[in-house]
ZATIZA-888052 format. One line per field, with one value per residue (C-alpha): residue number from 1; residue in one letter; x, y, z. Coordinates in nm, 3 decimals. Layout:
<nodes>
num = NUM/...
residu = A/...
xx = X/...
yy = Y/...
zz = Z/...
</nodes>
This chain:
<nodes>
num = 1/2/3/4/5/6/7/8/9/10/11/12/13/14/15/16/17/18/19/20/21/22/23/24/25/26/27/28/29/30/31/32/33/34/35/36/37/38/39/40/41/42/43/44/45/46/47/48/49/50/51/52/53/54/55/56/57/58/59/60/61/62/63/64/65/66/67/68/69/70/71/72/73/74/75/76/77/78/79/80/81/82/83/84/85/86/87/88/89/90/91/92/93/94/95/96/97/98/99/100/101/102/103/104/105/106/107/108/109/110/111/112/113/114/115/116/117/118/119/120/121/122/123/124/125/126/127/128/129/130/131/132/133/134/135/136/137/138/139/140/141/142/143/144/145/146/147/148/149/150/151/152/153/154/155/156/157/158/159/160/161/162/163/164/165/166/167/168/169/170/171/172/173/174/175/176/177/178/179/180/181/182/183/184/185/186/187/188/189/190/191/192/193/194/195/196/197/198/199/200/201/202/203/204/205/206/207/208/209/210/211/212/213/214/215/216/217/218/219/220/221/222/223/224/225/226/227/228/229/230/231/232/233/234/235/236/237/238/239/240/241/242/243/244/245/246/247/248/249/250/251/252/253/254/255/256/257/258/259/260/261/262/263/264/265/266/267/268/269/270/271/272/273/274/275/276/277/278/279/280/281/282/283/284/285/286/287/288/289/290/291/292/293/294/295/296/297/298/299/300/301/302/303/304/305/306/307/308/309/310/311/312/313/314/315/316/317/318/319/320/321/322/323/324/325/326/327/328/329/330/331/332/333/334/335/336/337/338/339/340/341/342/343/344/345/346/347/348/349/350/351/352/353/354/355/356/357/358/359/360/361/362/363/364/365/366/367/368/369/370/371/372/373/374/375/376/377/378/379/380/381/382/383/384/385/386/387/388/389/390/391/392/393/394/395/396/397/398/399/400/401/402/403/404/405/406/407/408/409/410/411/412/413/414/415/416/417/418/419/420/421/422/423/424/425/426/427/428/429/430/431/432/433/434/435/436/437/438/439/440/441/442/443/444/445/446/447/448/449/450/451/452/453/454/455/456/457/458/459/460/461/462/463/464/465/466/467/468/469/470/471/472/473/474/475/476/477/478/479/480/481/482/483/484/485/486/487/488/489/490/491/492/493/494/495/496/497/498/499/500/501/502/503/504/505/506/507/508/509/510/511/512/513/514/515/516/517/518/519/520/521/522/523/524/525/526/527/528/529/530/531/532/533/534/535/536/537/538/539/540/541/542/543/544/545/546/547/548/549/550/551/552/553/554/555/556/557/558/559/560/561/562/563/564/565/566/567/568/569/570/571/572/573/574/575/576/577/578/579/580/581/582/583/584/585/586/587/588/589/590/591/592/593/594/595/596/597/598/599/600/601/602/603/604/605/606/607/608/609/610/611/612/613/614/615/616/617/618/619/620/621/622/623/624/625/626/627/628/629/630/631
residu = X/X/X/X/X/X/X/X/X/X/X/X/X/X/X/X/X/X/X/X/X/X/X/X/X/X/X/X/X/X/X/X/X/X/X/X/X/X/X/X/X/X/X/X/X/X/X/X/X/X/X/X/X/X/X/X/X/X/X/X/X/X/X/X/X/X/X/X/X/X/X/X/X/X/X/X/X/X/X/X/X/X/X/X/X/X/X/X/X/X/X/X/X/X/X/X/X/X/X/X/X/X/X/X/X/X/X/X/X/X/X/X/X/X/X/X/X/X/X/X/X/X/X/X/X/X/X/X/X/X/X/X/X/X/X/X/X/X/X/X/X/X/X/X/X/X/X/X/X/X/X/X/X/X/X/X/X/X/X/X/X/X/X/X/X/X/X/X/X/X/X/X/X/X/X/X/X/X/X/X/X/X/X/X/X/X/X/X/X/X/X/X/X/X/X/X/X/X/X/X/X/X/X/X/X/X/X/X/X/X/X/X/X/X/X/X/X/X/X/X/X/X/X/X/X/X/X/X/X/X/X/X/X/X/X/X/X/X/X/X/X/X/X/X/X/X/X/X/X/X/X/X/X/X/X/X/X/X/X/X/X/X/X/X/X/X/X/X/X/X/X/X/X/X/X/X/X/X/X/X/X/X/X/X/X/X/X/X/X/X/X/X/X/X/X/X/X/X/X/X/X/X/X/X/X/X/X/X/X/X/X/X/X/X/X/X/X/X/X/X/X/X/X/X/X/X/X/X/X/X/X/X/X/X/X/X/X/X/X/X/X/X/X/X/X/X/X/X/X/X/X/X/X/X/X/X/X/X/X/X/X/X/X/X/X/X/X/X/X/X/X/X/X/X/X/X/X/X/X/X/X/X/X/X/X/X/X/X/X/X/X/X/X/X/X/X/X/X/X/X/X/X/X/X/X/X/X/X/X/X/X/X/X/X/X/X/X/X/X/X/X/X/X/X/X/X/X/X/X/X/X/X/X/X/X/X/X/X/X/X/X/X/X/X/X/X/X/X/X/X/X/X/X/X/X/X/X/X/X/X/X/X/X/X/X/X/X/X/X/X/X/X/X/X/X/X/X/X/X/X/X/X/X/X/X/X/X/X/X/X/X/X/X/X/X/X/X/X/X/X/X/X/X/X/X/X/X/X/X/X/X/X/X/X/X/X/X/X/X/X/X/X/X/X/X/X/X/X/X/X/X/X/X/X/X/X/X/X/X/X/X/X/X/X/X/X/X/X/X/X/X/X/X/X/X/X/X/X/X/X/X/X/X/X/X/X/X/X/X/X/X/X/X/X/X/X/X/X/X/X/X/X/X/X/X/X/X/X/X/X/X/X/X/X/X/X/X/X/X/X/X/X/X/X/X/X/X/X/X/X/X/X/X/X/X/X/X/X/X/X/X/X/X/X/X/X/X/X/X/X/X
xx = 0.000/0.290/0.373/0.030/0.088/0.322/0.068/-0.176/0.053/0.201/-0.130/-0.254/0.103/0.127/-0.205/-0.073/0.242/0.046/-0.213/0.031/0.293/0.080/-0.008/-0.330/-0.405/-0.533/-0.765/-1.084/-0.982/-0.809/-1.108/-1.184/-0.820/-0.785/-1.112/-1.033/-0.690/-0.838/-1.094/-0.813/-0.635/-0.958/-0.990/-0.638/-0.725/-1.041/-0.838/-0.590/-0.877/-1.038/-0.704/-0.658/-1.001/-0.893/-0.605/-0.603/-0.649/-0.286/-0.145/-0.290/0.000/0.190/0.530/0.692/1.037/1.063/1.423/1.690/1.647/1.938/2.209/2.494/2.725/2.516/2.226/1.962/1.627/1.405/1.107/0.901/0.529/0.329/-0.030/-0.222/-0.576/-0.518/-0.358/-0.610/-0.896/-0.741/-0.665/-1.031/-1.151/-0.902/-0.949/-1.323/-1.435/-1.161/-1.299/-1.651/-1.515/-1.339/-1.670/-1.847/-1.575/-1.643/-1.972/-1.867/-1.558/-1.706/-1.667/-1.331/-1.058/-0.792/-0.980/-0.703/-0.462/-0.726/-0.761/-0.382/-0.370/-0.647/-0.446/-0.135/-0.333/-0.444/-0.091/0.060/-0.201/-0.165/0.211/0.157/-0.062/0.128/0.483/0.649/0.871/0.836/1.083/0.883/0.564/0.718/0.753/0.383/0.309/0.485/0.324/-0.020/0.083/0.197/-0.117/-0.342/-0.158/-0.211/-0.580/-0.680/-0.521/-0.642/-0.845/-0.541/-0.726/-0.895/-0.663/-0.853/-0.772/-0.403/-0.391/-0.575/-0.333/-0.032/-0.189/-0.256/0.097/0.266/0.056/0.121/0.495/0.481/0.336/0.583/0.870/0.723/0.720/1.078/1.199/1.009/1.180/1.522/1.446/1.334/1.660/1.875/1.667/1.603/1.863/1.581/1.270/1.094/0.761/0.851/1.160/1.041/0.699/0.827/1.089/0.884/0.808/1.182/1.279/1.280/0.947/1.098/1.216/0.885/0.696/0.906/0.847/0.474/0.438/0.617/0.391/0.091/0.219/0.237/-0.115/-0.249/-0.118/-0.256/-0.582/-0.653/-0.658/-0.601/-0.368/-0.296/-0.655/-0.665/-0.608/-0.910/-1.186/-0.993/-0.926/-1.289/-1.164/-1.076/-1.334/-1.592/-1.463/-1.133/-1.312/-1.475/-1.143/-0.949/-1.219/-1.343/-1.086/-0.737/-0.558/-0.737/-0.744/-0.363/-0.313/-0.554/-0.366/-0.029/-0.137/-0.312/-0.019/0.215/-0.008/0.274/0.463/0.165/0.071/0.415/0.401/0.097/0.173/0.176/-0.145/-0.309/-0.205/-0.371/-0.697/-0.694/-0.638/-0.922/-1.169/-1.089/-1.107/-1.436/-1.599/-1.404/-1.509/-1.870/-1.902/-1.748/-1.989/-2.287/-2.210/-2.116/-2.358/-2.125/-2.241/-1.891/-1.738/-2.013/-1.919/-1.550/-1.618/-1.802/-1.499/-1.273/-1.512/-1.553/-1.177/-1.157/-1.373/-1.131/-0.823/-0.992/-1.062/-0.705/-0.579/-0.774/-0.533/-0.651/-0.996/-1.045/-0.810/-1.062/-1.345/-1.130/-1.078/-1.439/-1.564/-1.304/-1.450/-1.816/-1.727/-1.564/-1.902/-2.133/-1.893/-1.803/-2.175/-2.242/-1.970/-2.077/-2.434/-2.317/-2.140/-2.461/-2.650/-2.384/-2.387/-2.756/-2.737/-2.475/-2.201/-2.378/-2.252/-2.459/-2.728/-2.939/-2.992/-3.118/-3.442/-3.696/-3.449/-3.592/-3.867/-3.616/-3.339/-3.501/-3.201/-2.961/-3.210/-3.248/-2.878/-2.772/-3.045/-2.920/-2.569/-2.715/-2.893/-2.575/-2.351/-2.587/-2.602/-2.961/-3.027/-2.945/-2.738/-2.359/-2.267/-2.483/-2.275/-1.931/-1.974/-2.163/-1.875/-1.634/-1.856/-1.873/-1.495/-1.452/-1.657/-1.470/-1.149/-1.266/-1.238/-1.279/-1.103/-1.361/-1.651/-1.492/-1.415/-1.752/-1.930/-1.734/-1.822/-2.191/-2.190/-2.025/-2.301/-2.568/-2.397/-2.351/-2.723/-2.790/-2.562/-2.632/-3.008/-2.948/-2.772/-3.063/-3.329/-3.154/-3.083/-3.377/-3.674/-3.874/-3.947/-3.706/-3.474/-3.248/-3.192/-3.019/-2.642/-2.423/-2.468/-2.846/-2.868/-3.131/-3.058/-3.276/-3.238/-3.231/-3.108/-2.745/-2.648/-2.611/-2.232/-2.279/-2.584/-2.455/-2.162/-2.396/-2.637/-2.356/-2.221/-2.572/-2.589/-2.261/-2.400/-2.693/-2.542/-2.168/-2.188/-2.440/-2.238/-1.921/-2.099/-2.258/-2.093/-1.823/-1.689/-1.478/-1.330/-1.227/-1.084/-0.852/-0.777/-0.475/-0.305/-0.426/-0.522/-0.844/-0.956/-1.310/-1.217/-1.444/-1.727/-1.937/-2.232/-2.395/-2.405/-2.782/-2.736/-2.482/-2.707/-3.002/-2.793/-2.681/-3.039/-3.155/-2.887/-2.957/-3.325/-3.234/-2.997/-3.249/-3.530/-3.323/-3.234/-3.596/-3.717/-3.468/-3.470/-3.773/-4.048/-3.931/-3.855/-3.488/-3.344/-3.130/-2.854/-2.731/-2.813/-2.521/-2.557/-2.389/-2.021/-1.971/-2.156/-1.941/-1.627/-1.743/-1.799/-1.432/-1.335/-1.314/-1.044/-0.791/-0.642/-0.635/-0.452/-0.201/-0.149/-0.079/0.123/0.310/0.283/0.347/0.644/0.780/0.744/0.917/1.196/1.236/1.246/1.503/1.719/1.691/1.795/2.094/2.183/2.167/2.327/2.574/2.658/2.637/2.807/3.106/3.128/3.077/3.306/3.583/3.540/3.543/3.858/4.040/3.917/4.031/4.372/4.409/4.323/4.590/4.851/4.761/4.891/5.240/5.226/5.203/5.451/5.702/6.071/6.161/5.904/6.039/6.400/6.303/6.133/6.442/6.664/6.441/6.428/6.805/6.845/6.612/6.799/7.139/7.007/6.863/7.189/7.396/7.151/7.172/7.553/7.560/7.337
yy = 0.000/0.237/0.238/0.380/0.697/0.848/0.779/1.014/1.300/1.147/1.093/1.457/1.577/1.359/1.504/1.857/1.776/1.601/1.876/2.166/2.012/1.791/2.059/2.151/1.799/1.740/2.043/1.844/1.564/1.780/1.832/1.460/1.358/1.600/1.484/1.112/1.156/1.356/1.078/0.819/0.996/0.989/0.617/0.554/0.755/0.547/0.224/0.355/0.474/0.128/-0.029/0.222/0.138/-0.224/-0.135/-0.056/0.312/0.344/0.144/0.338/0.563/0.465/0.598/0.590/0.723/0.782/0.899/1.097/1.452/1.646/1.427/1.663/1.556/1.533/1.713/1.493/1.577/1.305/1.305/1.102/1.076/1.021/0.905/0.911/0.997/1.371/1.360/1.099/1.335/1.599/1.351/1.248/1.608/1.738/1.459/1.409/1.770/1.840/1.572/1.715/2.060/1.906/1.755/2.089/2.265/2.048/2.231/2.567/2.601/2.427/2.730/2.851/2.810/2.750/2.488/2.227/2.456/2.530/2.160/2.128/2.402/2.228/1.905/2.098/2.251/1.908/1.766/2.057/2.041/1.665/1.703/1.961/1.736/1.411/1.538/1.389/1.694/2.070/2.119/1.900/2.059/2.392/2.265/2.184/2.514/2.705/2.484/2.580/2.945/2.904/2.715/2.976/3.253/3.073/3.001/3.337/3.515/3.257/3.514/3.725/3.954/4.109/4.358/4.297/3.924/3.985/4.233/3.994/3.711/3.928/4.049/3.694/3.590/3.883/3.870/3.498/3.558/3.745/3.440/3.213/3.406/3.313/2.943/2.952/3.122/2.868/2.580/2.739/2.783/2.421/2.299/2.511/2.405/2.037/1.953/1.834/1.951/1.613/1.595/1.303/1.444/1.805/1.734/1.466/1.699/2.019/2.017/1.994/2.309/2.657/2.838/3.145/2.946/2.762/3.091/3.230/2.916/2.924/3.289/3.227/2.930/3.151/3.415/3.147/3.029/3.385/3.416/3.092/3.094/3.467/3.559/3.904/4.079/3.895/3.860/4.127/3.892/3.666/3.894/3.986/3.617/3.597/3.728/3.371/3.131/3.020/2.659/2.810/2.994/2.669/2.483/2.753/2.822/2.472/2.200/2.338/2.665/2.832/2.507/2.479/2.714/2.515/2.197/2.357/2.470/2.144/1.933/2.149/2.118/1.998/2.322/2.542/2.335/2.414/2.784/2.946/3.293/3.166/2.976/3.292/3.471/3.199/3.226/3.605/3.597/3.347/3.545/3.874/3.722/3.540/3.874/4.067/3.834/3.820/4.200/4.226/3.960/4.168/4.458/4.285/4.288/4.070/3.714/3.566/3.834/3.785/3.416/3.512/3.710/3.406/3.185/3.424/3.411/3.032/2.975/3.214/2.967/2.689/2.892/2.986/2.618/2.520/2.788/2.626/2.335/1.979/2.117/2.233/2.056/1.788/2.035/2.267/1.981/1.866/2.212/2.226/1.911/2.009/2.355/2.185/2.040/2.336/2.609/2.422/2.376/2.745/2.857/2.612/2.732/3.091/2.986/2.822/3.146/3.349/3.097/3.165/3.540/3.638/3.636/3.901/3.895/4.178/4.016/4.330/4.238/3.888/3.807/3.526/3.279/2.985/2.959/2.925/2.723/2.472/2.239/2.527/2.677/2.357/2.268/2.625/2.645/2.334/2.480/2.800/2.612/2.419/2.725/2.916/2.615/2.506/2.222/1.881/1.994/1.969/2.318/2.283/1.991/2.129/2.500/2.432/2.216/2.505/2.741/2.486/2.447/2.825/2.844/2.541/2.745/2.872/3.202/3.544/3.430/3.157/3.399/3.644/3.378/3.208/3.542/3.629/3.291/3.339/3.690/3.553/3.292/3.564/3.773/3.461/3.392/3.753/3.785/3.438/3.496/3.823/3.630/3.383/3.655/3.876/3.586/3.349/3.539/3.850/3.986/3.966/4.265/4.176/4.420/4.402/4.416/4.680/4.505/4.504/4.128/4.046/3.738/3.432/3.233/2.857/2.553/2.455/2.134/1.803/1.821/2.125/2.021/1.669/1.792/2.040/1.759/1.542/1.832/1.907/1.555/1.624/1.954/1.770/1.444/1.483/1.658/1.415/1.114/1.261/1.324/0.979/0.811/1.080/0.906/1.199/1.264/0.899/0.907/1.204/1.177/0.943/1.214/1.544/1.448/1.566/1.726/1.816/2.122/2.269/2.467/2.688/2.618/2.288/2.165/2.222/2.584/2.650/2.488/2.693/3.009/2.934/2.866/3.193/3.402/3.215/3.312/3.673/3.694/3.542/3.767/4.083/3.989/3.903/4.234/4.426/4.228/3.999/4.240/4.544/4.607/4.573/4.875/4.795/5.016/5.000/5.297/5.492/5.327/5.392/5.457/5.090/4.974/5.192/5.066/4.704/4.755/4.850/4.539/4.736/4.951/4.668/4.786/5.143/5.026/4.830/5.128/5.366/5.128/4.927/5.069/5.437/5.379/5.140/5.402/5.665/5.420/5.338/5.704/5.771/5.484/5.607/5.957/5.819/5.603/5.894/6.162/5.971/5.639/5.763/6.087/5.901/5.665/5.935/6.179/5.921/5.845/6.217/6.275/5.986/6.101/6.459/6.352/6.116/6.397/6.617/6.341/6.255/6.596/6.492/6.197/6.395/6.194/6.476/6.382/6.735/6.723/6.395/6.534/6.836/6.607/6.389/6.696/6.844/6.517/6.483/6.837/6.770/6.453/6.632/6.921/6.684/6.491/6.805/6.932/6.610/6.616/6.976/6.889
zz = 0.000/0.069/-0.302/-0.383/-0.182/-0.438/-0.712/-0.542/-0.640/-0.956/-1.137/-1.141/-1.190/-1.501/-1.616/-1.575/-1.773/-2.048/-2.090/-2.069/-2.298/-2.523/-2.776/-2.951/-3.064/-2.709/-2.707/-2.752/-2.515/-2.253/-2.022/-2.015/-1.963/-1.672/-1.515/-1.551/-1.392/-1.102/-1.053/-1.069/-0.786/-0.586/-0.658/-0.526/-0.217/-0.165/-0.184/0.073/0.293/0.287/0.379/0.662/0.807/0.829/1.062/1.433/1.518/1.635/1.344/1.054/0.955/0.639/0.537/0.195/0.096/-0.278/-0.304/-0.123/-0.240/-0.085/0.077/0.167/0.450/0.765/0.595/0.440/0.285/0.139/-0.088/0.156/0.222/0.539/0.521/0.848/0.949/0.913/0.568/0.452/0.541/0.318/0.039/0.015/0.031/-0.227/-0.478/-0.420/-0.437/-0.691/-0.925/-0.897/-0.984/-1.287/-1.401/-1.350/-1.549/-1.855/-1.898/-1.758/-1.979/-2.283/-2.508/-2.384/-2.645/-2.378/-2.179/-2.224/-2.043/-1.779/-1.695/-1.690/-1.428/-1.229/-1.226/-1.122/-0.835/-0.712/-0.736/-0.541/-0.266/-0.235/-0.205/0.068/0.284/0.220/0.284/0.591/0.646/0.639/0.352/0.113/0.246/0.143/-0.215/-0.225/-0.054/-0.332/-0.595/-0.466/-0.487/-0.847/-0.951/-0.788/-0.974/-1.306/-1.241/-1.092/-1.389/-1.642/-1.836/-1.905/-2.146/-1.841/-1.667/-1.342/-1.358/-1.422/-1.133/-0.900/-0.983/-0.909/-0.587/-0.466/-0.558/-0.382/-0.063/-0.036/-0.073/0.258/0.427/0.249/0.405/0.743/0.654/0.526/0.845/1.056/0.873/0.930/1.300/1.322/1.172/1.403/1.705/1.638/1.372/1.146/0.968/0.951/1.134/1.359/1.538/1.541/1.688/1.926/2.076/2.069/2.442/2.521/2.331/2.479/2.483/2.316/2.014/1.990/2.007/1.722/1.514/1.593/1.495/1.166/1.094/1.175/0.931/0.663/0.747/0.729/0.375/0.234/0.431/0.379/0.747/0.894/0.812/0.483/0.367/0.096/-0.199/-0.150/-0.277/-0.590/-0.658/-0.777/-1.113/-1.207/-1.356/-1.099/-1.075/-0.963/-0.684/-0.573/-0.579/-0.393/-0.135/-0.063/-0.122/-0.159/-0.104/0.186/0.383/0.375/0.669/0.887/0.798/0.879/1.226/1.308/1.186/1.398/1.704/1.930/1.867/1.947/2.253/2.397/2.297/2.468/2.331/1.972/2.042/2.172/1.854/1.647/1.841/1.812/1.436/1.394/1.606/1.433/1.084/1.134/1.221/0.958/0.674/0.791/0.796/0.449/0.320/0.436/0.203/-0.124/-0.416/-0.625/-0.549/-0.569/-0.349/-0.090/-0.083/-0.066/0.251/0.379/0.313/0.500/0.794/0.795/0.774/1.069/1.265/1.175/1.273/1.602/1.671/1.583/1.823/2.105/2.101/2.174/2.255/1.897/1.654/1.562/1.515/1.303/1.056/1.085/0.990/0.714/0.556/0.591/0.462/0.164/0.068/0.120/0.006/-0.312/-0.374/-0.314/-0.554/-0.822/-0.772/-0.814/-1.133/-1.255/-1.195/-1.376/-1.662/-1.724/-1.660/-1.922/-1.655/-1.449/-1.088/-0.934/-0.718/-0.740/-1.107/-1.029/-0.846/-0.878/-1.030/-0.834/-1.099/-1.382/-1.214/-0.975/-0.937/-0.876/-0.630/-0.427/-0.418/-0.343/-0.080/0.097/0.099/0.242/0.521/0.596/0.624/0.852/1.086/1.031/1.279/1.137/0.840/0.818/0.930/1.240/1.368/1.292/1.371/1.692/1.808/1.749/1.947/2.231/2.220/2.236/2.555/2.689/2.680/3.015/3.197/3.042/2.725/2.675/2.709/2.464/2.204/2.245/2.216/1.899/1.748/1.829/1.684/1.370/1.343/1.358/1.089/0.874/0.889/0.789/0.487/0.349/0.377/0.191/-0.087/-0.112/-0.118/-0.370/-0.604/-0.592/-0.445/-0.526/-0.870/-1.158/-1.176/-1.465/-1.749/-2.089/-2.074/-2.238/-2.575/-2.543/-2.469/-2.209/-1.991/-2.041/-1.718/-1.763/-1.582/-1.639/-1.826/-1.648/-1.628/-1.404/-1.202/-1.120/-0.904/-0.736/-0.643/-0.502/-0.297/-0.171/-0.027/0.152/0.280/0.433/0.558/0.624/0.961/1.103/0.992/1.143/1.474/1.495/1.796/1.778/1.466/1.345/1.690/1.722/1.369/1.423/1.795/1.753/1.540/1.682/2.035/2.193/2.518/2.620/2.825/3.090/2.936/3.164/2.935/2.851/2.491/2.491/2.601/2.326/2.066/2.186/2.164/1.808/1.698/1.853/1.681/1.354/1.372/1.452/1.155/0.914/1.044/1.001/0.645/0.564/0.706/0.491/0.166/0.173/0.272/0.081/-0.286/-0.370/-0.554/-0.859/-0.725/-0.369/-0.143/0.000/0.338/0.671/0.726/0.824/0.511/0.286/0.459/0.423/0.051/0.035/0.233/0.558/0.400/0.393/0.062/0.187/0.499/0.295/0.067/0.355/0.573/0.310/-0.042/0.024/0.259/0.001/-0.269/-0.055/0.027/-0.341/-0.439/-0.167/-0.285/-0.644/-0.534/-0.342/-0.641/-0.884/-0.671/-0.452/-0.613/-0.972/-0.864/-0.723/-1.020/-1.282/-1.097/-1.083/-1.450/-1.540/-1.332/-1.497/-1.836/-1.776/-1.650/-1.942/-2.184/-2.037/-2.030/-2.387/-2.500/-2.394/-2.631/-2.959/-3.171/-3.234/-3.179/-3.072/-2.792/-2.662/-2.684/-2.479/-2.226/-2.194/-2.165/-1.898/-1.707/-1.720/-1.594/-1.304/-1.206/-1.219/-1.012/-0.754/-0.728/-0.678/-0.420/-0.220/-0.222/-0.105/0.185
</nodes>
């Protein structure tokens, strides 16, 4: 079975190489080749999962060394894979949801001339993310980490003819480089502290290292997670990433890129458990981001950007749970998986709506689409109910557990974190109900586009609705199945550990509180958007609303704090270069040139000049000799 682990990565990587290098003769077959290879990787994962279930819970980890990558003296880095319960969870999510997104893309990208390349990039994305979660050491994880960054850049900017897409791709790439610096520094600190960057020795010896070093490593890992998972303060790229094709949004937001930070923190749990300050930083980032993303989602009229704010918020829940340590690790991953189902379904549903509305993204120009798109309405609606935590659906089981874990932190911190999580749940119910009402209810508000073409809403083809239906089943059933007899807790506990904590509130009280705030959020949205006519253009709104439309001024903050100082620094360096460095260099050159010009006049080629020079020199030497003798 160990030999199959490498195939998980090799199969989609082969697909990427084939589709990107195979030439135009594969144009017609490219989408199907990419989809079949993604499904093959899922099939391999299913076989390994079945084998893992047949083993004892403490004997499920598999290890496979492919080759020695960097053997230099005492330094050794291997291309080696580790498959345990945690990485297996990600393998099934990445390949399963990824395959459904491939199938959806067959219909969505049917008329795109570059669809072969698009599917090559999708396969590359899967391969990089699988490498990230299967690596048995941080250095190989870093290779997958960078591969995910590259693939996201290629997919976000896929429609290069749009300046906004090219800008968004560069923005995502640059912001993520900041986080990547954190990961590289963390790996260096690990090597200097533990003499290794493999998971086994680093995590086993973490509690023996100094707290200061572990705090530094933890903070650098958190910086890396903030970049990939779009957490404060490195969240600014996520909304702009919607410029890519909608399947890309589903892949990034549900199954791959933004989940990488949650995986990194959970995998490095032993480090954070021994570094309380770093753990507190993780919790703080998660709590701030879950509210930040929720507020941004309330003000967006672009359906994809509203869902992007939602992703930021939901990943914030996961980061908060991961920061709670053994109390929350399991529930962070549980919510990550359930979120993979309902968020992928929501994005694919949004793509279905856009597909029938001439690529219109403004929800104020939708309305009443449930009559024209019944399958999209039902599947999107189930994803909506799941994300707001409607009792019995997937989000209810996973998000409620995070809220319980937050209160179980205990003390004032527990009340603050639990209160933030409850407030986030209320805002989630509000903005997601707003999305549902603006899109599927009320009277139709669509108008002809700039070319005079009026949308004719219709249901999407089967290649697009089939993945949405499958994901809707996951949105409904996954959370309940995971919670049955604490199945998911028992599955991950041998890897992540688990502690119940000491909550001041009973589980029933927390559940009651989440249901109450859910009803309040839905009622507020209904009062504002269900009972009143929706204007086609958004009113000016309050100061907070205007700030939320501009992503709570995150780009303005970055411009003032980072861009402008950088520009001033660059201008200063240019001035120093021109005036000082160039002045010295040019002045030296001018001096040598001037002296050379003057000396050149002595070398004029006339014999009489040279004779006079020799005579003068002789006279000087004689005079000097006589003077020295006289003295």
